[in-house]
C-alpha positions in Angstrom: 0.0 0.0 0.0 1.4 3.4 -1.0 1.7 6.4 1.4 -1.1 8.0 -0.5 -3.5 5.1 0.2 -2.3 5.1 3.8 -3.6 8.7 4.1 -7.0 7.6 3.0 -7.0 9.0 -0.5 -6.6 6.8 -3.6 -3.9 8.0 -6.0 -3.7 6.0 -9.1 0.1 6.6 -9.7 3.2 7.7 -7.9 6.5 9.2 -9.1 9.7 10.7 -7.9 10.7 14.2 -9.2 14.3 15.1 -10.0 14.8 18.9 -10.3 17.7 20.6 -12.1 19.1 24.0 -11.1 19.2 27.1 -13.2 18.7 30.3 -11.4 15.5 32.2 -12.3 14.8 29.5 -14.8 13.8 27.4 -11.8 10.5 29.2 -12.1 9.9 26.8 -15.0 10.2 24.0 -12.5 7.8 25.8 -10.2 5.2 25.6 -13.0 5.9 21.9 -13.5 5.5 21.3 -9.8 2.3 23.4 -9.7 0.7 21.2 -12.3 2.0 17.9 -10.8 0.7 18.7 -7.3 -2.6 19.7 -8.9 -3.0 16.2 -10.4 -5.2 14.3 -7.9 -4.4 11.0 -9.5 -0.7 11.4 -8.8 1.3 11.1 -5.6 4.8 12.6 -5.3 6.9 10.1 -3.2 10.1 12.0 -3.2 12.0 15.0 -4.7 15.7 15.5 -5.3 16.9 19.0 -6.2 20.0 21.0 -7.0 20.5 24.8 -6.7 17.2 26.4 -7.8 15.8 22.8 -7.9 16.8 22.4 -4.3 14.9 25.6 -3.3 11.8 24.4 -5.2 12.1 21.0 -3.5 12.5 22.4 0.1 9.7 24.9 -0.4 7.4 22.2 -1.7 8.3 20.0 1.2 7.4 22.7 3.8 4.2 23.3 1.9 3.3 19.6 2.0 3.9 19.7 5.8 1.5 22.7 6.2 -1.2 21.7 3.8 -0.6 18.7 1.5 -0.4 19.2 -2.2 -2.4 22.4 -2.1 0.0 23.7 0.6 2.9 22.9 -1.7 1.4 24.9 -4.5 0.7 27.9 -2.3 4.2 27.8 -0.8 5.9 27.8 -4.2 4.0 30.8 -5.4 4.7 32.7 -2.2 8.4 31.8 -2.4 8.8 33.0 -6.0 7.0 36.2 -5.2 9.4 36.8 -2.4 12.4 36.1 -4.8 11.0 38.7 -7.2 10.5 41.3 -4.5 14.1 40.8 -3.2 15.3 41.1 -6.8 13.8 44.6 -7.2 16.8 46.0 -5.2 19.3 44.6 -7.7 20.9 47.0 -10.2 20.9 44.1 -12.8 17.8 44.8 -14.8 16.7 44.8 -18.4 17.3 47.9 -20.5 14.4 49.9 -21.8 15.1 48.7 -25.3 14.9 45.0 -24.2 11.6 45.7 -22.4 10.3 47.3 -25.6 11.5 44.4 -27.7 10.1 41.8 -25.4 13.4 40.2 -24.6 14.1 38.7 -21.2 17.9 39.0 -21.7 20.1 41.0 -19.4 23.0 40.9 -21.9 22.8 44.6 -22.5 22.4 45.6 -18.8 25.5 47.7 -17.8 25.3 46.2 -14.2 25.2 42.7 -15.6 28.1 43.3 -17.9 30.2 44.8 -15.1 29.3 41.9 -12.7 30.1 39.3 -15.3 33.5 40.9 -16.1 34.5 41.2 -12.5 33.5 37.6 -11.8 36.1 36.5 -14.4 38.8 38.7 -13.0 38.5 38.4 -9.3 37.5 35.9 -6.6 34.3 36.4 -4.5 36.7 36.3 -1.5 37.9 39.6 -2.9 34.7 41.1 -4.3 32.3 39.8 -1.7 34.3 39.1 1.5 31.2 39.4 3.8 29.3 36.8 1.7 26.4 39.1 0.9 23.6 37.1 -0.7 20.1 38.5 -0.7 18.7 35.1 -1.7 20.0 33.6 1.6 17.8 36.1 3.5 14.8 35.1 1.4 15.3 31.4 2.2 16.0 32.1 5.9 12.8 34.1 6.3 10.6 31.8 4.2 11.7 28.2 5.2 11.0 26.6 8.6 13.5 23.7 8.5 11.8 22.0 11.4 8.8 21.6 9.2 10.9 20.3 6.3 12.4 17.7 8.6 9.0 16.8 9.9 7.4 16.2 6.5 7.3 12.4 6.6 5.0 12.2 3.6 7.7 12.9 1.0 11.3 12.1 0.7 13.8 14.9 0.1 17.4 14.8 -1.3 19.6 17.9 -1.8 23.0 17.6 -3.5 26.1 19.8 -3.1 29.6 19.3 -4.3 32.4 18.7 -1.9 35.1 21.2 -2.9 38.0 19.1 -1.5 37.1 15.7 -3.0 35.0 16.8 -6.0 32.3 14.3 -5.0 28.6 14.8 -4.6 27.2 14.9 -1.1 23.5 14.1 -0.8 21.7 15.5 2.2 18.5 13.7 3.3 15.4 15.6 4.5 16.4 15.4 8.2 19.8 16.9 7.4 18.7 19.8 5.3 19.4 23.3 6.7 19.8 26.8 5.4 23.5 26.1 4.8 22.7 23.0 2.9 20.3 24.8 0.5 22.8 27.6 0.0 25.6 25.2 -0.6 23.6 23.5 -3.3 23.2 26.9 -5.0 26.8 28.2 -4.4 28.3 29.2 -7.7 32.0 29.5 -7.0 32.5 32.6 -9.2 29.9 34.5 -7.3 30.0 33.3 -3.7 32.4 31.9 -1.2 32.1 28.2 -0.5 29.6 27.2 2.1 31.1 25.3 5.0 29.1 22.5 6.7 30.7 20.7 9.6 34.0 22.2 8.4 33.7 20.9 4.9 33.5 23.5 2.0 30.7 22.9 -0.6 29.9 24.4 -4.0 26.9 24.2 -6.3 25.5 20.6 -6.5 25.2 20.9 -10.3 28.8 20.0 -10.8 28.3 16.5 -9.6 24.6 15.8 -9.3 22.2 17.9 -11.4 20.0 16.3 -10.1 20.8 13.1 -8.2 18.8 10.1 -9.2 20.2 7.1 -7.2 18.6 8.0 -3.8 15.2 7.2 -5.4 16.4 3.7 -6.3 17.6 2.9 -2.8 14.9 4.7 -0.7 11.7 5.4 -2.6 8.8 3.0 -3.0 8.0 4.5 -6.4 9.6 3.0 -9.4 9.3 6.1 -11.7 11.6 9.1 -11.9 10.5 12.2 -13.7 13.5 14.5 -14.5 12.6 18.2 -14.8 15.2 19.4 -17.3 16.1 23.1 -17.4 19.6 23.2 -19.1 19.3 22.3 -22.8 21.1 19.0 -23.6 21.6 19.9 -27.2 22.2 23.3 -28.9 22.7 23.4 -32.6 25.7 25.3 -34.1 29.0 26.4 -32.8 29.0 29.4 -30.5 31.4 32.2 -31.6 30.9 35.1 -29.2 32.8 34.8 -25.9 29.6 35.0 -23.8 27.9 32.3 -25.9 30.9 30.0 -25.6 30.9 30.4 -21.8 27.1 29.7 -21.8 27.5 26.5 -23.7 30.4 25.4 -21.5 28.2 25.9 -18.5 25.3 23.9 -20.0 27.7 21.0 -20.9 29.2 21.1 -17.4 25.9 21.2 -15.5 24.4 18.5 -17.7 27.5 16.3 -17.4 26.6 14.6 -14.1 23.0 13.9 -15.3 24.3 12.3 -18.5 26.8 10.3 -16.5 24.1 8.9 -14.3 21.8 8.1 -17.2 24.7 6.3 -19.0 25.2 4.3 -15.9 21.6 3.4 -15.8 21.6 2.4 -19.4 24.7 0.2 -18.8 23.0 -1.5 -15.9 20.0 -2.2 -18.1 22.2 -3.7 -20.8 24.0 -5.9 -18.3 20.6 -7.2 -17.1 19.6 -7.9 -20.7 22.8 -9.9 -21.1 22.2 -11.8 -17.9 25.2 -10.4 -16.1 23.0 -8.9 -13.4 20.2 -10.8 -11.6 16.7 -9.4 -11.3 16.6 -11.0 -7.9 18.9 -8.3 -6.7 17.8 -5.4 -8.9 14.5 -3.5 -9.2 12.8 -2.0 -12.3 12.8 1.9 -12.6 11.0 3.8 -15.3 12.6 7.1 -16.5 10.8 10.1 -17.8 11.7 13.7 -18.6 9.9 17.0 -18.8 11.8 19.8 -20.5 11.1 23.2 -21.9 12.2 22.3 -25.5 12.6 25.3 -27.7 11.0 27.6 -25.1 13.9 27.2 -22.8 16.5 26.9 -25.6 15.6 30.4 -26.7 16.5 31.9 -23.3 20.1 33.1 -22.8 22.2 32.5 -19.7 21.9 36.1 -18.5 18.1 35.7 -18.0 18.9 33.3 -15.2 19.4 36.4 -13.1 16.2 38.1 -14.2 13.8 38.0 -11.3 11.1 40.2 -12.7 7.7 38.9 -11.7 6.5 39.0 -15.3 9.4 36.7 -16.3 8.8 34.3 -13.4 5.1 34.1 -14.3 6.1 33.5 -17.9 8.3 30.6 -16.9 5.8 29.2 -14.5 3.2 29.1 -17.3 5.6 27.4 -19.6 6.3 24.8 -16.9 2.6 24.2 -16.3 1.9 23.9 -20.0 4.8 21.4 -20.6 3.8 19.3 -17.6 0.2 19.3 -18.6 1.1 18.1 -22.1 3.4 15.4 -20.7 0.7 14.2 -18.3 -1.9 14.0 -21.1 0.4 12.0 -23.3 2.1 9.8 -20.7 0.0 9.4 -17.5 -1.0 5.8 -18.5 2.6 4.9 -19.0 3.6 5.8 -15.4 4.4 2.6 -13.4 4.3 0.7 -16.7 7.2 1.8 -18.9 9.8 4.5 -19.5 9.0 7.4 -21.8 12.7 8.6 -21.9 14.5 6.7 -24.6 18.1 6.4 -23.4 19.1 4.3 -26.4 18.2 7.2 -28.7 19.7 9.7 -26.4 23.1 8.0 -26.5 23.0 6.9 -30.1 25.6 9.6 -30.9 28.0 7.7 -28.7 27.7 4.5 -30.7 25.3 2.7 -28.4 23.3 0.0 -30.2 19.6 0.6 -30.8 17.2 -1.0 -28.4 13.6 -1.1 -27.1 11.9 2.3 -26.7 11.2 1.7 -23.0 14.3 1.7 -20.9 14.2 -0.1 -17.5 16.7 0.3 -14.7 17.2 -2.5 -12.3 19.2 -1.6 -9.2 20.1 -3.1 -5.9 17.1 -3.8 -3.6 17.5 -2.7 0.0 
């Protein structure tokens, strides 16, 4: 019997959600969550998150504690409104021309250009020795971490990167604190490393964006829905310095996800070949919701755009993509994968296989 049934309400399906990071683009994920929590037929067993994904995950968990799925939706909207209000004090804003042209980009903002240049020339230990971060204040004021720890209805996993070892550290719900959330979102060119128990951490996106394997070991649900923000593929060769850096960042922050998906695909192949026993491994179905061309059209600078109109735009995109995904794939949840890993990795010479990809991993 699922947790949902134990609470006295029949949910037809259950899934785990894996949330990528991406600054203000995390409002797209807010929209996906808003639609998923609205779906009465669906139960969210657990969430993993990195950077902005970590903030969405923690806010949703507190909302679940306060008022179930409806509470999660309300908490997410209030949080993103608070982010927008805090951003009003930032000098990094769109130019009047960009506003007139309907562009969300900050590429022409003098304050953005200066900040971007300084971040390439000097360390945050020099530029920001006091560790000023207005987003930390928003998270501190908004999140009650005792409620997060007390939300037994939903698993929570937040990743950060150990600066010294280069390995991912996954914090479980009871371990999540303000420092954990800020460590998961700590870009090393902008902020000093966040120390937790004497260990320095940077953004979790370097080594787990987002992490998938906690679901396999700890969640009763066999389905993982990845909410993808950073484009996996971008046509053409970037030529401007800023475009090159943007693509480098996309590749870097997708690298850990692709590594995990390749590992999953390898495990599946070994099962098919009989090298791994299904007595020791369980079936997992993989799915992905991404923004497709809508997110591909946004440049990297817009990740710092916290205007409410932009956040609403992204939320609406997220809701729309999640709604379309649910309409097309709800019946496949708990039945088969809708993410075709064989096609995804075909460029690497992987042989073609079945459309549905199953992962079997260690039980217990």
